[in-house]
N, C-alpha and C positions, 0 to 999 in steps of 0.2 A: 197535579192540579189542585188536590185537596190542600196541600201545603200552601200554595199560593193564595187560595181562598182564606185560609186561617191567618196568613200574614196580612192580607188586606183587611180582614175583620179586626185584627189586633191594631192596625194603624188607625182604622175608623174609631175604635174605642179610645185610643190614645189622643187623637185629635179632639174627640168629644170631651174627654176629661180636661184637656188643656183649655178649651173654650168655656165649658160649663163650670169647671172647678177653679182653676188658677186665674182665670180672667175676671172672676166675679168682683164687682165693686158696687157700692150703693148708688153711685152716679149712673152706672150702666144699668142697674136694676130698673130704675125708673124709665130711662129712655128706651131700652130694648123691649121692656114689657109693653110699652105703648106703640112703639114702632112696628111691632109684629102684626098689629091689626091692619097695616097697609096691605098685607097679603091675605086678609080675611075675606070671606064671601061678601059681606055687606059693603065693604069699601071698594073692592075690585068691581063688583057688579054695578053699584050705583055710580061710581066715577066713570066707568066706561059708557054706561047708558047716558049719563049727563053730557059727556063730551059728544057722543053720537047725536043726541037730540038737540043740544043747545049751541054747539060750536059751529063757526062758519067752515066752509070747505077750505083746505083739504082736511082739517082736523076732524070734521064730522065723519068723513070716510075712515080715517084712522081709528076713531072711536068705535066705529062699527066693526072694523077689523079686530080690534081688541076684544069686543064682545064675542065675536065668533071664535076667536082663538081661545078665549077663556072657557067658553062652553065646550068646545071640542077637546081641549087639553084635559078636562076632567074625566073624560071617558077612559083613557088609558090609566089614569090615576086610580079610578074606582076598580078597574079590572085587576091591576097589579096589587092593590091593597087586599083584594079577596084571594088572589092567587098566592101571594107571598105575605102571610100574616105575621109580620115582624112586630114583636113587642116594643113598646116605647122604651127608651133608655132608662128613664126613672123607675121603670118596673123591673129592670134587670141589673142595673149597676148600683150597688150601695153607695150612699153618699152623694147622689145626684142632687143638685140644686133645682128645686121646682118652685112654681108660683101658684097662685090661686087656681083652683079647679083645673088641674092638668087633664088633658084629653086621655081617653082610655081606648080609642079605636086603634087600628094598626098604624105603624110608623112609616112604612116604606110605600111610596115616596111621599115627600112633603107636599101637601096640597097648597099650603100658603105660599111656598116657594114657586110651585108650578103656576099659581095664580098671578103672582107679582111679575114673573117673567113673561107670561103669556099676554099680560096687559101692557107692559112697558116696551117690549121688543118691537111692536109695530111702530111706536113713536120714535124709537131709536133708529129703526130702519129708514123711516121717512125723513128724519132730521138728525143726522149723525152728531150734531152739536149737543143734542139732548143726552147723549151717552154720558157726558161728564156729570150730569145730575141724576139721571134715572138708573144707570148701572150701579153706582154706590148705594142708592136707596134699595134696589132689588137685592144686592149682596148683603146689606144690613138686615133685611127681612130674613134672608136665609140664615145668617149668623144668629139672629135673635131666636130662631127655632131651636138651635143647638144650645144657646145660652140658657134658654128657659127649660131645658131638660126634656124637650118633646121629640127631638129628632137627632139621629146620628148625622155626621157630615155626609155620608153616602146617600142618606134620604134627601137632603137638600140638594146635593149634586144631581141626583136623578130628577128631582122636581125642576131644577133649572134647565136641564137638558130637555125634558118633556115640554115645558112651557115655551122655551126658546124655539125648539124645533117646530112645534105646532104653529107658533106665531109667525115664524119665517115662512113656513109652508102656506099659511093663510095669505100672507102678503104676496108671495110669489104667484099663487093661483089667482089672486085678485088682479094682478097686472096682466 
């Protein structure tokens, strides 16, 4: 079991180095640095609240579902970050590319990835055609967290699973 864990950890680091190191381009530096904010607290909270309060039905209901999923999804994130205090990759892997003011709290799971999935999945569930737009955006936010040196791929995968699960649970209970 320990060997499997070490193999998965090694794969995680190799994927991280591939995205954070070999993928780096000045064009991507600009776009991924700014795109990552779509998963930040300000954007996810304000956009969900705005849709809930300003959009007509059924979008207003979906905006409320996003708000609820966003709030609930961060409970397990906070618990896991305290339980499993994983250092961010730029603190443990030499040569990691980072940007302005890198975060210093724990890495696992990715809060930005959790947030973007918890906010977008209710919309994707309600209108599957939106998957073509929203899923790539959510995935780009997840990749941006790795690209910026802030998370390992497993951090973003865990965030996507938590955010999606809570969002789908919220939508299912709502119905």
